[in-house]
C-alpha beads as a LAMMPS data file, in Angstrom:
LAMMPS data file: protein, C-alpha beads

185 atoms
184 bonds

1 atom types
1 bond types

-500.0 500.0 xlo xhi
-500.0 500.0 ylo yhi
-500.0 500.0 zlo zhi

Masses

1 110.0

Atoms # bond

1 1 1 0.032 -0.035 0.000
2 1 1 1.359 3.589 -0.829
3 1 1 2.141 5.126 2.343
4 1 1 1.099 8.719 1.039
5 1 1 -2.335 7.258 -0.129
6 1 1 -2.611 5.651 3.467
7 1 1 -1.689 9.112 5.068
8 1 1 -4.292 11.044 2.922
9 1 1 -6.876 8.511 3.748
10 1 1 -6.177 9.023 7.522
11 1 1 -6.584 12.774 7.334
12 1 1 -9.887 12.291 5.405
13 1 1 -11.335 10.065 8.192
14 1 1 -10.081 12.530 10.743
15 1 1 -11.848 15.417 9.020
16 1 1 -15.019 13.296 9.072
17 1 1 -14.589 12.345 12.710
18 1 1 -13.830 16.102 13.611
19 1 1 -17.041 17.410 11.655
20 1 1 -19.131 14.308 12.714
21 1 1 -20.281 13.447 9.236
22 1 1 -20.991 10.210 7.558
23 1 1 -18.788 8.864 4.816
24 1 1 -21.649 8.685 2.463
25 1 1 -21.768 12.561 2.484
26 1 1 -18.199 12.793 1.414
27 1 1 -18.625 9.992 -1.164
28 1 1 -21.754 11.931 -2.551
29 1 1 -19.760 15.057 -2.650
30 1 1 -17.132 13.487 -4.745
31 1 1 -19.370 11.540 -7.029
32 1 1 -17.828 8.271 -5.637
33 1 1 -19.523 5.091 -4.721
34 1 1 -19.522 4.488 -0.770
35 1 1 -17.289 1.429 -1.208
36 1 1 -14.838 3.350 -3.227
37 1 1 -14.622 6.382 -0.839
38 1 1 -14.137 3.753 2.145
39 1 1 -11.130 2.279 0.196
40 1 1 -9.682 5.871 -0.118
41 1 1 -9.929 6.343 3.590
42 1 1 -8.128 3.067 4.185
43 1 1 -5.556 3.951 1.752
44 1 1 -6.392 1.260 -0.739
45 1 1 -7.594 3.461 -3.576
46 1 1 -6.428 6.605 -4.848
47 1 1 -8.326 9.806 -5.027
48 1 1 -7.857 12.718 -7.564
49 1 1 -6.317 15.962 -6.324
50 1 1 -9.298 17.549 -7.842
51 1 1 -11.674 15.618 -5.583
52 1 1 -9.473 16.559 -2.530
53 1 1 -9.807 20.169 -3.551
54 1 1 -13.533 19.850 -3.600
55 1 1 -13.633 18.245 -0.086
56 1 1 -11.424 20.811 1.267
57 1 1 -13.396 23.941 -0.054
58 1 1 -16.828 22.362 0.865
59 1 1 -15.748 21.721 4.517
60 1 1 -13.626 24.965 4.898
61 1 1 -10.261 23.271 5.189
62 1 1 -7.030 23.804 3.484
63 1 1 -6.194 21.583 0.589
64 1 1 -2.717 21.542 1.678
65 1 1 -3.720 20.121 4.999
66 1 1 -5.527 17.161 3.350
67 1 1 -2.845 16.567 0.614
68 1 1 0.379 17.293 2.192
69 1 1 -0.541 17.600 6.035
70 1 1 0.643 21.208 6.149
71 1 1 -1.006 24.476 6.682
72 1 1 -0.276 27.352 4.591
73 1 1 1.471 30.367 6.525
74 1 1 2.567 32.911 4.031
75 1 1 0.244 35.872 3.256
76 1 1 2.173 38.231 1.005
77 1 1 4.276 36.026 -1.012
78 1 1 5.699 32.398 -1.194
79 1 1 8.850 31.326 -2.930
80 1 1 9.502 27.740 -4.082
81 1 1 13.198 27.132 -4.977
82 1 1 13.932 24.671 -7.892
83 1 1 13.085 20.937 -6.831
84 1 1 11.819 22.287 -3.394
85 1 1 8.131 22.308 -3.705
86 1 1 6.050 19.904 -1.378
87 1 1 5.582 16.744 -3.311
88 1 1 3.093 13.813 -3.269
89 1 1 3.349 10.707 -5.438
90 1 1 -0.276 9.579 -5.632
91 1 1 0.778 6.367 -7.793
92 1 1 4.058 5.218 -9.263
93 1 1 3.132 6.960 -12.289
94 1 1 2.032 10.367 -11.130
95 1 1 3.963 12.857 -9.069
96 1 1 2.729 16.326 -7.988
97 1 1 4.928 19.137 -6.790
98 1 1 2.996 21.867 -5.473
99 1 1 4.114 25.311 -6.060
100 1 1 1.538 27.227 -4.140
101 1 1 1.212 25.092 -0.897
102 1 1 2.629 27.632 1.369
103 1 1 0.499 30.568 0.512
104 1 1 -2.497 30.996 2.732
105 1 1 -5.963 31.408 1.214
106 1 1 -4.537 30.662 -2.499
107 1 1 -7.090 31.147 -5.178
108 1 1 -5.267 28.801 -7.627
109 1 1 -3.451 25.383 -7.310
110 1 1 -0.266 25.157 -9.377
111 1 1 1.580 21.867 -9.624
112 1 1 4.559 20.616 -11.601
113 1 1 3.159 17.013 -12.640
114 1 1 5.602 14.306 -13.770
115 1 1 3.843 11.264 -15.338
116 1 1 5.767 8.225 -16.211
117 1 1 5.150 6.434 -19.517
118 1 1 3.250 3.238 -19.409
119 1 1 3.718 1.463 -22.904
120 1 1 0.838 -0.933 -22.307
121 1 1 -1.697 1.660 -21.167
122 1 1 -4.282 2.603 -23.542
123 1 1 -6.949 3.753 -21.364
124 1 1 -7.076 7.323 -20.034
125 1 1 -8.725 7.858 -16.789
126 1 1 -10.998 10.901 -17.077
127 1 1 -11.576 13.400 -14.495
128 1 1 -13.619 16.658 -14.025
129 1 1 -13.536 19.472 -11.372
130 1 1 -14.781 22.977 -11.000
131 1 1 -13.050 25.855 -12.797
132 1 1 -10.598 25.932 -15.641
133 1 1 -7.166 24.583 -16.042
134 1 1 -3.950 25.366 -17.846
135 1 1 -1.306 23.120 -18.615
136 1 1 2.294 23.829 -20.152
137 1 1 4.366 20.893 -21.261
138 1 1 7.996 21.389 -19.832
139 1 1 9.564 17.998 -21.085
140 1 1 8.261 15.110 -23.040
141 1 1 4.868 14.658 -24.697
142 1 1 1.467 13.635 -23.550
143 1 1 -1.725 12.609 -24.966
144 1 1 -4.719 14.664 -23.601
145 1 1 -8.186 13.482 -23.891
146 1 1 -10.542 16.535 -23.433
147 1 1 -14.464 16.715 -24.202
148 1 1 -14.345 13.803 -26.765
149 1 1 -11.172 15.069 -28.603
150 1 1 -7.734 13.591 -28.423
151 1 1 -4.742 15.798 -28.657
152 1 1 -1.026 15.455 -28.586
153 1 1 0.908 18.057 -26.713
154 1 1 4.792 18.314 -26.829
155 1 1 7.414 20.324 -25.127
156 1 1 6.622 24.131 -25.240
157 1 1 2.906 23.516 -25.962
158 1 1 -0.004 24.570 -23.714
159 1 1 -3.532 24.279 -23.223
160 1 1 -6.131 26.080 -21.418
161 1 1 -9.583 24.543 -20.885
162 1 1 -12.931 23.985 -19.065
163 1 1 -12.099 21.589 -16.356
164 1 1 -15.827 20.612 -15.759
165 1 1 -15.527 18.538 -19.079
166 1 1 -14.084 15.132 -18.746
167 1 1 -10.394 15.110 -19.228
168 1 1 -7.409 12.846 -18.680
169 1 1 -3.890 12.295 -20.108
170 1 1 -1.119 9.955 -20.554
171 1 1 2.575 10.253 -21.176
172 1 1 3.656 8.935 -24.688
173 1 1 7.047 7.978 -25.855
174 1 1 9.607 6.303 -23.888
175 1 1 10.235 9.253 -21.348
176 1 1 8.196 10.899 -18.514
177 1 1 6.356 14.101 -19.334
178 1 1 6.661 17.062 -17.031
179 1 1 4.078 19.770 -17.057
180 1 1 2.851 22.907 -15.229
181 1 1 -0.681 22.443 -14.354
182 1 1 -2.670 25.469 -12.896
183 1 1 -6.254 25.130 -11.913
184 1 1 -8.498 27.920 -10.752
185 1 1 -12.190 28.225 -10.160

Bonds

1 1 1 2
2 1 2 3
3 1 3 4
4 1 4 5
5 1 5 6
6 1 6 7
7 1 7 8
8 1 8 9
9 1 9 10
10 1 10 11
11 1 11 12
12 1 12 13
13 1 13 14
14 1 14 15
15 1 15 16
16 1 16 17
17 1 17 18
18 1 18 19
19 1 19 20
20 1 20 21
21 1 21 22
22 1 22 23
23 1 23 24
24 1 24 25
25 1 25 26
26 1 26 27
27 1 27 28
28 1 28 29
29 1 29 30
30 1 30 31
31 1 31 32
32 1 32 33
33 1 33 34
34 1 34 35
35 1 35 36
36 1 36 37
37 1 37 38
38 1 38 39
39 1 39 40
40 1 40 41
41 1 41 42
42 1 42 43
43 1 43 44
44 1 44 45
45 1 45 46
46 1 46 47
47 1 47 48
48 1 48 49
49 1 49 50
50 1 50 51
51 1 51 52
52 1 52 53
53 1 53 54
54 1 54 55
55 1 55 56
56 1 56 57
57 1 57 58
58 1 58 59
59 1 59 60
60 1 60 61
61 1 61 62
62 1 62 63
63 1 63 64
64 1 64 65
65 1 65 66
66 1 66 67
67 1 67 68
68 1 68 69
69 1 69 70
70 1 70 71
71 1 71 72
72 1 72 73
73 1 73 74
74 1 74 75
75 1 75 76
76 1 76 77
77 1 77 78
78 1 78 79
79 1 79 80
80 1 80 81
81 1 81 82
82 1 82 83
83 1 83 84
84 1 84 85
85 1 85 86
86 1 86 87
87 1 87 88
88 1 88 89
89 1 89 90
90 1 90 91
91 1 91 92
92 1 92 93
93 1 93 94
94 1 94 95
95 1 95 96
96 1 96 97
97 1 97 98
98 1 98 99
99 1 99 100
100 1 100 101
101 1 101 102
102 1 102 103
103 1 103 104
104 1 104 105
105 1 105 106
106 1 106 107
107 1 107 108
108 1 108 109
109 1 109 110
110 1 110 111
111 1 111 112
112 1 112 113
113 1 113 114
114 1 114 115
115 1 115 116
116 1 116 117
117 1 117 118
118 1 118 119
119 1 119 120
120 1 120 121
121 1 121 122
122 1 122 123
123 1 123 124
124 1 124 125
125 1 125 126
126 1 126 127
127 1 127 128
128 1 128 129
129 1 129 130
130 1 130 131
131 1 131 132
132 1 132 133
133 1 133 134
134 1 134 135
135 1 135 136
136 1 136 137
137 1 137 138
138 1 138 139
139 1 139 140
140 1 140 141
141 1 141 142
142 1 142 143
143 1 143 144
144 1 144 145
145 1 145 146
146 1 146 147
147 1 147 148
148 1 148 149
149 1 149 150
150 1 150 151
151 1 151 152
152 1 152 153
153 1 153 154
154 1 154 155
155 1 155 156
156 1 156 157
157 1 157 158
158 1 158 159
159 1 159 160
160 1 160 161
161 1 161 162
162 1 162 163
163 1 163 164
164 1 164 165
165 1 165 166
166 1 166 167
167 1 167 168
168 1 168 169
169 1 169 170
170 1 170 171
171 1 171 172
172 1 172 173
173 1 173 174
174 1 174 175
175 1 175 176
176 1 176 177
177 1 177 178
178 1 178 179
179 1 179 180
180 1 180 181
181 1 181 182
182 1 182 183
183 1 183 184
184 1 184 185
């Protein structure tokens, strides 16, 4: 079991306990079956960053607290030095490095996302979340599925889209894709 997934699950369970709410309420908020959400709380299943952000906003807690177990403290500015952002590896294939996690009350989430190629993966997991998203490819190439279309984005390419539309991506080629992901509601 991935230790970071287990820790996120424990924080979600702790939030529910503190607010005295049922798992079904959180599952409904995320659009998940209760059994799937319960697996997330046990650290046996992954949950998307966007669903964690929905939970955080709905219950008035910091997304950073749920994702990274850290509270934001900076109010004027927040600097992230090269390679120093708070990171989470959701699965072996996806790594998120937050560039905004230390700024209290941030209105946008900005990550450097690294996705390892999976030559045998033909299925793209689709996700939706409130707001809009911007992606800028820093290295490698990815296939992005959005609203029924499949696009190939390579180093230097960018896309801005309505993130309420089903979207998903995968690395293509034999090297990881790294991209800047900026989301805002």
